[in-house]
N, C-alpha and C positions, 0 to 999 in steps of 0.2 A: 706823542712827544713827551719827553721828560725834562723838566727844568731843574738845573743842578743847584739846589738850595744849600748843600753842604760842601760845595766845590772849593771854597776858600781854604779848607783844611788841607786840601790836596796839593796846592801849589804854594805852600807857605814858605818855600825856600827860593823862589825865583822871581826875577824882575829885569827890567831893561832900561838903558840910558844912552845919551850921546852929547858931543860938543867939541868946538875948537877951530880957530884960524881966521885970516883976514882976506886973502885973495881967493875968492870963491872959485873962479874958473880954473886956476892952477891946482888948488888944494883938493878939489873934488876927486880928481883922477889919482891923487897921491895917497889918499886915505883908504886903507884896507877896508873893504866891505862897505864902503860909503853908500852904495846903491840899496842896501837893506833898509835904510831910513825911508826911502821913497816907496819901495815895494810893499812895506808892511801896512801902509795907510789904507783905511777902509773898514767896513763893517763885515767881519768874517764870521760866518755862521756854519757850525758843523757839529761834530760829535767828539767826545772825549773818552778815552780809555784811561783809567787811573788805578792806582793801587787800592783805592777805596771803593771801586765800582765803576761801571760804565754809564755814561750820560749821553742820551740821544740828541740833546740840544744844548748848545753853549755858544757864546759869542765873544769876540774881541772887537772893540770899537776903537781902533787906533786913529787919532787925529793929532796934528801938530799943535803944540802950545807955545812954541817959540821958533826961531829960524832953524834950530837944529835939535829939537826935542819933540818926539811923538809919544803919545800917552794913551793907555787903556787901563781900565780898572774893573775888577769883579767886586761887587758889593753885595754881600749876602744878608747883612743885618747890621744893627748898631754895633760899632766897633768890630766889625767882621768884614774886612776887605783885603783884597790882594791887588797890588798895582803891578802892571807890566809897562815899563817905559823904556824907550831906546833913544839915545842921544849921543852927541859928540862931547868928549871931555878931554882936557889936557891931562895926560898921565905920563910921568917920567919924561917930560919935555916933548911929547909927541901928541898929535891929535888921534884919538882912538874912538871907535864906535864902542859904546858901553851900554849896559842895561842895568836896570834897578828892579828888584822885586821887593816889595815891602808893604807895610800896612799894619792893621791891628787884627789880632786873633784874640778876641775877648779883651782882657786888660793887658795883653802882652804886645808890645810894639816890636817890630823887626824890619830891618832893611838889609838886603844883601846886594852887592855890586859885582857885575860881571864885565869882562872885556873880550872883544872879538879876537880870536887867535888864529882862525883859519877860515877860508871861504873858497868856493869854486863857482864860476859863472860860465855858462855856455848857452847855445841857442835852445837847448832842450830843458835845462833846469838851472837853478841857482840855489846854492846852499851856504849857510853861515853857521859858525859855531862860536858861542861865547862861554867863557869859563870863569869860575870864581876868580876875582881880581887878585886874590892873594894865594889861595890854595890850589888854583888851577883846575885842570880837568879831573884830578883825582878827588876833589872835594865836591864840586857840582858843576854842571854845564847844561846849556840849552842849545838846541839846534832849530834853525828855520830853513825849510826847503820849499821852494816854489816850483811846481811842476804841473803841467797840463791844467792850468787855471786853478790849482788848489794850493793851499798852504798846509804844510806839515810842520807842526810845532811840538817838539818833544823836549822834555825836561828830565834831568837825571840828578840824583842826590846820593851822597855817601851817608848811609844811615848809621854806620858803625862809628863814624868819627875817627877812624884809623887811617884815612886817606887810602883806602883800598878801592876796588872797582865800584863806582856808583851804579845804582840800579835805576831803571826807568820809573819815574814818578808820575808822569802824565804824558798823554799822546793825543794831540788835537789834530783833526783833519777837517778843513772847511774851505768854503769858497767865499769870495768877496761879493756878497749879495748887493751891497750898496756902497760902491766906491765914492759916490757923490756926497756921502755924509761928511767926508773929510775935505772936500774940495774948497769950501769957503776958507777954512783955516790954512790950507795949502797956499791959496792966493794971498791971504792976509800976510803971511810971513815969507812969501816967495820960497817956500820950503822944498827941498832942504838946502841949507847954506853951510859952507865950511867955516862955521863960527863956533868957538868953544862955548858950550852952555855952562860948564862948571870947570874949575881948576881943582884937580884932586892931588896936587902936590902935597905930600906929607899926610894925606887924609887917612892912609891905612897904616900909619906907623905904630899907633897904640890901639890894639884891638882886644876885645874880650876873649876872642879865640885867635891865637896867632896863626892859625891855618885857614882863616876865612875872613873875607871882607864883610863881616856881619856886625850890625849895630842893633842893640836891644833897648836903647833909650833914644827918644826923638831928639833930645837936647844934644846928643853926641853925633847924630846923623850928619854927615858932611853935606847933604843935599836934601834938607827936610821940605815939607809941604810949604812952609813960609817962603821958600825961594822959588816955587813953581809959579810961572806966569799963567795968565789967561783963564784959569779954571775958576769955577764958581761953586756956590752951595745953594741948594734948594730945600727950604724948610716947609713941611706940610703939617698943618693942624688938622687932626682927624676928628670929625664929628660922627661918632658912632650911633647906630640905632640899638634898640633893645636886643636884637638878635646877635649883634657883633660885640656887645659889651663883654669884656673879659674873655675875648676870643682872639686867637692869632689870625692875622690877615696876610694876604699876598699883595705886594705893591709892584706893579709893572710900569716901567717908564718906557715909552715908545715914541717913534717918530710920526706915527699915524694913529688915529683912534682905534681902540680894540672893541669897545662896547658902545652901542648907540643908546639913545634915550629909551628905546623900547626893549633894551636888553639883548639886542641881536649882536652876536659876536662876529668879528671879521677875522676869520682864521688865517687869511693871507697876511694881514698886518701882524697877527700874533706870531706867525712863523718867520716873517721876513723883515719886520720893522721894529722888533723888540730890542731895547738897549740894555735894560737891567731888570733882574728878577730879585726882589728883596723880601725877606721875612719881617713882618711887623709883629712884635711880641704882644701877648694878650694884655699886658699892662701899659702899653705905649699908646698915647694919644697924640703924639707928634713924632716926626722923624725928619732927620736932615740927611739929604743925599749929597755926598761930598765929591770932590774932584770931578766936577761936572763940566763937560764941554759946552760952551755957549751954543744955543740952538733953540728951536721951538719944539717942545715935547708935549706928549699927552700922558696924564696921570690916570691910572686905573687901579683902584683898590677893591678887593673883594674877599669874602669869606669862602675859602675853598672847602666847603663842607664834605664833599665826596673825595677830596684828595687827588683830583685828576689834573691839577696844575693849570686849569683854565676856568673862566666863569661859565657855569653850566646851570641847568634848571634847579631852582631852589636856592641858589647862592645869593646872599646879600651883596650889593655892590654899589659903587659910586660911578656915575657916568664919566666916561673918559673926557677929562677937561684939559684944554690947552694952556700951556704956560710958556712965556718967553723968558729965556735965560740969557742975560747979557754978560760979557766978560768981566771977571773979577768982581762979582756982585753976590750979595746974600739976598735971595728972593724968598718971600714967604707967601703962602697961599693956603686956603681952606679946602678940604675935601669932605663932602657930605655923603654919607652912606645911607641912602634912604630908598633903595630900589631892590627888587627881587627878580632874578632872572626867571622869565616864564618857562 
């Protein structure tokens, strides 16, 4: 298995959104592609083929954060994340299924908005396309296809900036290993409802690029993190041992423990219950996990001395510790690295 530590570079131009309306029963049937909001929820695990290489393991953890907004994030390291969220928005006087791709790539902030422009649904498969909310399909677009129990998520980007034919940027194929991960939030919000999450009236009138709904400053983003509900932040203080001082670490956040007190790895949990794979830099003794869904998680930190992406013989590690994350909270905890995998 290969965990994609550099994947955030690959999908730096894509994201998802949703919102809008009052009469849920009537509007659900009238909003184009509304069923996408329901179908996307869950813990999708699969592989990615990208312009930067192929990755055997990757996941999207989509869960509602409001009555009409479902959210997933890839978090690779400090200020290295890519958000994919889908929601209903009011755009040009109508309720639209939209998407947001955004986050930080080093010190560069970016957020791009997409709108659903076509979809097909039948008994065999359901497919949805969302295009750049300003530049349309010639600037960038993403497609979601559900077929035979699998999700096919493809993203395309115009690399030339000339609004010619976009090229494929990434191609994810996966299955919903853990649909129950999102169930609590679905129940909490009675998700999805035909309610506007955000009003984008006039939001794309003044843009840095007149051909793209792109924002490079968080203060100008029409739907920044400060307006997102339900999500939390988890800060970990890292107590290193002499082996891990000034060494990079891997930080795995999972729904079940990966390492026991005796250093025994649970490969089933590693493959099927892992939520995030994060790089901790050699000079970092604390880390804040952002945009985190409320839940109970296990924290596993280790020195991947042989580069195989999982704790193995000789690796220094901290026992997988449980932490409870409540909605809209900043949670802090300590992680002690004082063990060696036998």
